[in-house]
N, C-alpha and C positions, 0 to 999 in steps of 0.2 A: 631148429628150435626157435620159437618166437619168444623174445624177452617180454616180460610183463612188468608193469609198473608196480612198485611196492605198495602194499595196502596202506591206506592212510590210517595212521594211529588214531584210536578213539580218543577224542579230547585233545588237550594241548598241555604243554609243559611250561609253567610259569618260571620266570627268573627269580633269583633270590630277592627278597624284599626286606627292608628295614623299616619298621613301623614304630613311631613314638606313641606311647600310651597317653591318651588325653585324660584330663582330670575326671571326666564323667565315667571313665572306664576303670578308675582306680579301685582296687579291692576285689576285682574279678579274678577268678582262677585262670591260670594261663591256658588250661585246656579249653575252657569256654571261650576265652579270648581268641584262640586259634580257630575254633569251630566257626566263629563269626566271620573270620577273615578267609576261611577256606570252606566256603559254603557247599561246594560239590565234592568234597573229599570225605570218604567214609571215616567215621569216628575211630575205627580201629587203626586206620593209617595215621591219623593225627597222634594217637597215643604211641604208635611205633616211632614216629619222628621224635617224640619226647624221650622215649626210652633209649633211643640210639644217640641222644645228645645233639641232634641236628638243630634243635631250637635253642637259641641263646638269648639271654636277657642281660644286657649290659656286658656282653662278651662271655658270660658264664652259662654253663648248662642249667636248664630249668626243670624242676620236678613238676609233675602234673598238678600238684596241690599248691604250687607257688601262686601267690596273689600279686598281681601287677600293681605298680605304683605309678602315679602321674610322673611323666618324664622318662620312665623306663624305655629303653630302646630294644625292641624285640626283633631278632633275626628270624624270618620265616624262610625256610630253605626251599629250593626248587622242588616242585611236586606236580605230578600230572593231574590236571583238572578234568574230570569227566565231562563229556559234552552234554550229557543228559542230566536230569535231576539226580541228586545223591540217593534218594530213596523214592519209592512210589507214594501214592496218596495215602494219607492216614485213613484207615477204615472208619466209616461213619459210626459203626457200633462202638468203637473205642472213643471217638469224640463224644458221643452221647453218654457213655459211662463216666468219663472224666467230668463232663459238664454237670452231671447229676451228683458227682462226688463233692462239689463245692459246698462248703458249709458256712463260709463267711466271705464277704467281699466288701472292700472299701476302696478309697482312692489310692491307697498305698500297697495293699496286698490281698492275696487270696489265701484262704485256708481250705485244704481239701481233706476229706476222709479217704485217703488213698486205699483202694482195694488191694487185698493180697493177690499176688500173682502178676501184677503189672509193675514193670520197672519205672523208675522216675524218669529215665531217658533211654533212648535207643542205644544199642550196642550189646555185646556179649550174646549174640545170637538173636536179638530182638531188633526189628527195624524201628519200632516206635515205642514210646513210653508216654508218661504223663505230660511232659513238657512239649513234646511234638504234637500231642492231641490238643493241648491248650492253644498252642500257636496256630494250629489249623483252624480252630474254632474262633480265634480272635486275632486274625492276621494284622490288624491295625495296631495292636499293642506290642510293647516291649516287655516280654515276660521272661523272668529268670528264676531258676530254682534257688531258694535261699539255703537249703541244706538237702540231705539225701536220706532216704530210707531204703533198707534192703528190699529186694523184689518181693519176698514173701512176708514182709512186715506191713501191717495195715496201720491206718490212723493218720494223725495230724501231720500234714505236709504244708510248709509255707512257700508261697511263690510271690516274688516281688513284682509289682507292676510299674516300678520306676527304678532307674539306676540309683537315684538317691536313697530310695527305700532299701535296695539291696545292700548298699554300702553301710547303712545304719544297722540293718539286721546282722551283717557280718561283724560289725564293731561290737554289738551287744554279745554275740556268740564268743568272739575272741576274749572279751573281758569277763566271761562267765555270768552274764546277766540274763541269760535265757534259761528258764527252768523247764526241763522236759521230763515228763513222767510216762512210763510205760507199764502195761500190765503183761506179765509173763507167767506162763505155767511151767514150773520147773519139776524135774524128776526128783522123787523122794521126799522125805520129811525134813524140811529145813530146820536145823537146830542151832543156827548161828545168830538168831535174833536180828536186830538191826546191824547190818554189816557193810562197811565200806571196803571195797577191794580196789587197791591202787597198783596192781601189777602192771609193768610196762608191756606194751604190745608191739610186735614186729610183723609187718606184712611182707609176704613173699608171693611173687607172681609166678605161677607155674606155666609150663609150656601150654599154649592154647589160650592164655589170658586169664585162667582161673586164679583167683586170689585166695590165699590161705593165711590166716592170722594166728600167731602163737604168742602165748604169755612167756616172755623171756627178758632177762636183764639186757640192757642195751637198746631195748625198743623205745617207742614213744611213750611219754608219761600219759597214763590213763587212769581214770577213777570212776567207779560206779557204786551207787548206794542201793542196797537191797533191804526191803522190809516186808515181812510176811503179811498177807492180807487174809488168806483162808487156807486151812490145812485139809487135806483129803487123806487122812490116815498116813500110812507109810508110803502111799503111792505117789502123791504129788503135792505141791504147794503153789498156791497163787501168790505172786509177789508184785509189790509196787517197786519199780526200778527207776532211779533217777540218774541221769547222766551229768557228770561234771566235765567230761571231755567228750568229743565226738569222733572217736576212731572207728575205722571199718570193723564191723562185726563185734563191736566192743561188748555189748551185753551178752551176746552168745558165748564169746570166749571167756569172759569173766565168770559167767554162770557155770560153764564146764570146768573151769579152773577150781571153782568152789566145790565141785563134785555133784552139782545139780544142774545138768544141761537143760536147755529149753526144749519143751515138748515139740516134736515134729521137726526138729533141726536135723536135716540129713547130713550136714557137714561136720558138726561138732557134737551131735547128740548121741544117745544110746539107742542102738537098733531095737533091742527087745522092748524098751519102754515105748518107743515110737510105734512099734507094731501093736502093742497092747492098747494104745489110745486110738490107733487107726480103726480098731475093731469097734470102738464106741463113737466113731464119727469124725475124728480129727483128720482132716484131709490136707492140712497146711501147718506151717509153723505157728505156734501159739505165742506170738509177740505182737503187741498192739500199742502204738503211740497214742496214749490216751489224752494227755493235756500238754499244752505249751503255753507259757506265760512270760511276760516281760513288761517293763515300763516303756511306753512308746510316745514319741513326739516330744515337742518342746514343753508341753504341759506335764509330761511325765505320767500320763494316765496309764492305769493298769490295763493290760490287754491279756485276756485268757481265752483260749479256744479249747474245747473239750469234745471228744466224740466217744460214745459208748462202744462196748463190744458188740459185734454183730450177733445175730440170732444163732448162727452155727457154733460160734465159740461159747456162747451162753449155754447152748444145748450140751456141749461137751462137759461143762462144769456141772450141769444138772445130773448128767448120767454118772459122773464121778461120785 
């Protein structure tokens, strides 16, 4: 028998690293910080490192939503780095779609009317999202998501063009100084008037990476304001929804908690209601980030971006 040399492993395995957070990176989420330092590592593997507690900040386990501070010492564990690129080339069609979705641009930020069905970033079965398409289109820029929208939610999405802009947007959001309003079509005839729902929300990660959020004591503080805009008999109600906090699936879970789930919501909604609206043309979840506003810059100027419902959602309302 002839001995054969072992196959060379694809890629290489890095040693453990300790990285000190620079001032310009302060305020960034630890998951995004890691993705920048582990460029050829799949996003799913980065989150697995976080879940297993292999990433440490100042000697302590770090949650994916932890925001790093200047001077933090981040332990990046040994991980195999793929020899090739982490993902393939972003399709030209997606780049064009996201380029066309830009509704505002200045020196500090971009505002997009994110189409429904496109994730804000790759992962969870999708190689590419909004941010990957933007970076492919503008490779010379430093672009970061200022916040997130669910894949099936359309509307206003903020992207920072500078690290300083990202830090300022995150500060405004932490201090509750960013006003976000959504339009949502809810099941049934809403009889609660103007209603603030402040039930805590807890997120659970299922096997396979799917996230499920439940309204329950002991969860994270969460608050949503609902106000009726238009009634469609007993069938449905169009609502203006304002976020006071920004939890995962917050509007969807609070609406379902109130007994009026979002139309087209496959996870928290009503099957029969969704099916009835599918028959009149609703092919997605009826949740749209309509406006975002805040005071911006040293001058404190008012900044507001607004994007209307698309023709398909308007058509559903007309048929109702």
